[in-house]
C-alpha positions in Angstrom: -130.4 186.2 -90.9 -128.9 184.5 -88.0 -126.4 182.4 -90.1 -124.9 185.7 -91.4 -124.7 186.9 -87.8 -122.8 183.8 -86.8 -120.3 184.3 -89.7 -119.8 188.0 -88.8 -119.2 187.0 -85.2 -116.6 184.5 -86.2 -114.9 187.1 -88.3 -114.9 189.5 -85.4 -113.4 186.9 -83.2 -110.6 186.2 -85.7 -109.9 189.9 -86.0 -109.9 190.3 -82.2 -107.6 187.4 -81.8 -105.1 188.8 -84.3 -105.2 192.2 -82.6 -104.7 190.6 -79.2 -101.7 188.7 -80.6 -100.1 191.8 -82.0 -100.8 193.7 -78.8 -99.5 190.9 -76.7 -96.3 190.7 -78.7 -95.8 194.4 -78.5 -96.3 194.3 -74.7 -93.8 191.5 -74.4 -91.2 193.3 -76.5 -91.6 196.9 -75.3 -94.1 197.2 -72.5 -94.6 194.7 -69.7 -91.1 193.3 -69.6 -90.7 191.6 -66.2 -88.0 193.0 -64.0 -85.7 190.6 -62.1 -87.9 190.4 -59.0 -91.0 189.6 -61.1 -89.5 186.7 -63.0 -90.9 183.2 -62.6 -88.1 180.7 -62.0 -88.4 177.0 -61.1 -85.6 176.1 -58.7 -84.2 172.6 -58.3 -81.3 171.1 -56.4 -79.6 167.8 -55.9 -77.5 166.9 -52.8 -75.6 163.7 -52.1 -74.7 163.1 -48.4 -72.8 160.5 -46.5 -74.1 160.2 -42.9 -72.7 158.4 -39.9 -73.1 154.7 -39.5 -76.4 154.0 -37.8 -77.7 157.5 -38.5 -79.7 156.8 -41.7 -83.2 156.6 -40.1 -82.4 159.6 -37.8 -81.4 161.6 -40.9 -84.6 160.6 -42.7 -86.8 161.8 -39.9 -84.7 165.1 -39.7 -85.4 165.7 -43.4 -89.1 165.0 -43.0 -89.3 167.4 -40.0 -87.3 170.0 -41.8 -89.7 170.1 -44.7 -92.9 170.1 -42.6 -91.6 172.8 -40.2 -90.9 175.1 -43.1 -94.2 174.7 -44.8 -93.0 172.0 -47.3 -93.6 168.3 -47.7 -92.0 165.1 -48.9 -93.2 164.2 -52.4 -91.3 161.0 -52.8 -89.2 158.8 -50.6 -87.2 155.5 -51.1 -85.1 153.5 -48.6 -82.8 150.5 -49.2 -81.5 147.9 -46.8 -78.2 146.1 -46.5 -77.6 142.3 -46.4 -78.5 142.3 -42.7 -81.9 144.1 -43.3 -80.8 147.5 -41.9 -81.9 150.6 -43.7 -78.6 152.2 -44.8 -79.4 154.3 -48.0 -82.2 156.1 -49.7 -83.5 159.3 -51.2 -86.2 161.8 -50.5 -87.7 164.5 -52.7 -88.5 167.7 -50.8 -90.9 170.4 -52.0 -90.2 173.6 -50.1 -91.4 177.2 -50.4 -89.1 178.9 -52.9 -88.3 181.7 -50.5 -86.7 179.2 -48.2 -84.7 177.4 -50.9 -81.2 178.6 -50.0 -81.6 178.2 -46.2 -83.0 174.7 -46.5 -80.1 173.6 -48.7 -77.6 174.9 -46.1 -79.4 173.0 -43.3 -79.4 169.8 -45.3 -75.7 170.1 -46.0 -75.1 170.2 -42.2 -76.7 166.7 -41.8 -73.6 164.9 -43.2 -70.6 165.0 -45.5 -71.5 166.5 -48.8 -70.3 164.3 -51.6 -71.8 166.1 -54.5 -74.3 168.9 -55.1 -76.0 170.7 -58.0 -78.6 173.4 -58.4 -80.5 175.0 -61.2 -83.2 177.4 -62.2 -85.6 177.3 -65.2 -86.9 180.7 -66.2 -90.5 180.2 -67.4 -91.5 183.9 -67.4 -91.9 184.1 -71.2 -94.0 180.9 -71.3 -96.2 182.2 -68.5 -96.7 185.6 -70.2 -97.7 183.9 -73.4 -100.2 181.8 -71.6 -101.7 184.9 -69.9 -102.1 186.5 -73.3 -103.7 183.4 -74.8 -106.1 183.1 -71.9 -107.3 186.7 -72.2 -107.9 186.1 -75.9 -109.9 182.9 -75.4 -111.9 184.5 -72.6 -112.8 187.4 -74.9 -113.9 184.9 -77.5 -116.0 183.1 -74.9 -117.8 186.3 -74.0 -118.6 186.9 -77.7 -119.9 183.4 -78.2 -122.0 183.5 -75.0 -123.7 186.7 -76.2 -124.2 185.2 -79.6 -125.7 182.1 -78.0 -128.4 184.3 -76.3 -129.3 185.9 -79.6 -129.5 182.6 -81.6 -133.0 181.5 -82.4 -132.5 178.7 -84.8 -131.3 175.3 -83.6 -128.7 175.0 -86.3 -127.1 178.3 -85.4 -127.2 177.4 -81.7 -125.4 174.1 -82.4 -122.7 175.8 -84.4 -122.1 178.4 -81.7 -122.2 175.7 -79.0 -119.6 173.7 -80.9 -117.2 176.7 -81.2 -117.9 177.6 -77.6 -116.9 174.1 -76.4 -113.6 174.3 -78.3 -112.8 177.7 -76.7 -113.7 176.6 -73.2 -111.6 173.5 -73.6 -108.6 175.6 -74.6 -109.3 177.9 -71.5 -109.2 174.9 -69.2 -106.0 173.6 -70.8 -104.2 176.9 -70.4 -105.4 177.3 -66.8 -104.2 173.8 -66.0 -100.7 174.6 -67.3 -100.6 177.9 -65.5 -101.6 176.3 -62.2 -98.9 173.7 -62.7 -96.2 176.4 -63.4 -97.4 178.4 -60.4 -97.0 175.3 -58.2 -93.5 174.6 -59.5 -92.4 178.2 -59.0 -94.0 178.5 -55.5 -92.4 175.3 -54.3 -88.8 174.4 -55.1 -87.7 170.8 -55.5 -84.7 169.4 -53.6 -83.7 165.8 -54.1 -81.5 164.3 -51.4 -79.6 161.0 -51.7 -78.0 159.9 -48.5 -76.3 156.8 -47.3 -74.2 155.2 -44.5 -70.6 154.2 -45.4 -70.0 150.5 -45.7 -68.3 149.1 -42.6 -64.7 148.0 -43.0 -64.3 144.2 -42.8 -61.6 142.9 -40.5 -59.9 139.5 -40.6 -62.1 138.4 -37.7 -65.2 139.0 -39.7 -64.3 136.3 -42.2 -64.8 133.3 -40.0 -66.0 129.8 -40.6 -69.7 130.8 -40.4 -69.3 133.6 -42.9 -67.4 131.2 -45.2 -70.2 128.6 -44.9 -72.9 131.2 -45.6 -71.0 132.4 -48.7 -70.6 128.7 -49.8 -74.2 128.0 -49.4 -75.3 131.1 -51.2 -72.9 130.2 -54.1 -74.3 126.6 -54.2 -77.8 127.9 -54.3 -76.9 130.3 -57.1 -75.3 127.5 -59.1 -78.3 125.2 -58.6 -80.8 128.0 -59.6 -78.7 128.7 -62.7 -78.6 125.0 -63.7 -82.4 124.7 -63.2 -83.0 127.8 -65.2 -80.8 126.4 -68.0 -82.5 123.0 -68.0 -86.0 124.7 -68.1 -84.9 127.0 -71.0 -83.2 124.2 -72.9 -85.9 121.5 -72.2 -87.6 121.7 -75.7 -84.2 121.3 -77.4 -83.3 118.4 -75.1 -86.5 116.6 -75.8 -85.9 116.8 -79.6 -82.4 115.5 -79.2 -83.6 112.7 -77.0 -86.2 111.7 -79.7 -83.6 111.7 -82.4 -81.2 109.6 -80.3 -84.1 107.1 -79.6 -84.9 106.8 -83.4 -81.2 106.3 -84.2 -80.9 103.6 -81.5 -84.0 101.8 -82.8 -82.6 101.9 -86.4 -79.2 100.5 -85.3 -80.9 97.8 -83.2 -83.1 96.8 -86.1 -80.1 96.5 -88.4 -78.3 94.3 -85.9 -81.3 92.0 -85.7 -81.5 91.7 -89.5 -77.7 90.9 -89.7 -78.1 88.3 -87.0 -80.9 86.6 -88.8 -78.9 86.5 -92.1 -76.0 84.9 -90.4 -78.2 82.3 -88.8 -79.6 81.4 -92.2 
């Protein structure tokens, strides 16, 4: 009967999976131990640079060209302006081929004064090896289920095999997606660069009447905005207090009227 054939196939898959797991563990421990050159390492770095005054945008274009000329790209970029609207600071995230990691870092350091730097490497060899083993296991299960699907004649058996096949294929896609992500992170190292222009030193001449007037106006506007925000936030409470005061005033006024009438009588 085909139902028995399905059960036997499932048992064969479980036995095969267990054998694959044992074999994979043995390979990892004793056989296919990656040597140093075969290891998969995700390299990252962070560099903080101080560039010359007026050189921020030039440095930004230099970083972009450096990445593109070496087969890399800018994955993220942010720029910030000063009070006068000039771009003076920002950061870029560079993805660069891992074999050019060290040379690119050295070139970036030459673009300004290095204020801080850090680098790191995450070894994902073991995770990748485990994923390869799991992928082989699921692909073997997929082949068994596809063969079983061809042999199924009853609709119920076909549906059961199809359900199991869908689960296996879903796991295969998940594993492949993770492996592709790791391959990309290993192939392209990530270098984050934060760079900025130093703040200009203020001289006595810079603090003239116009600057003082501007600061005064900014301060007045800030105080006015703060007062308006306070009034808006406190308006419900102020309304309640006003109502209470009106009621008290009306009561006092009524009492005075009654007292006056009594005195007149």
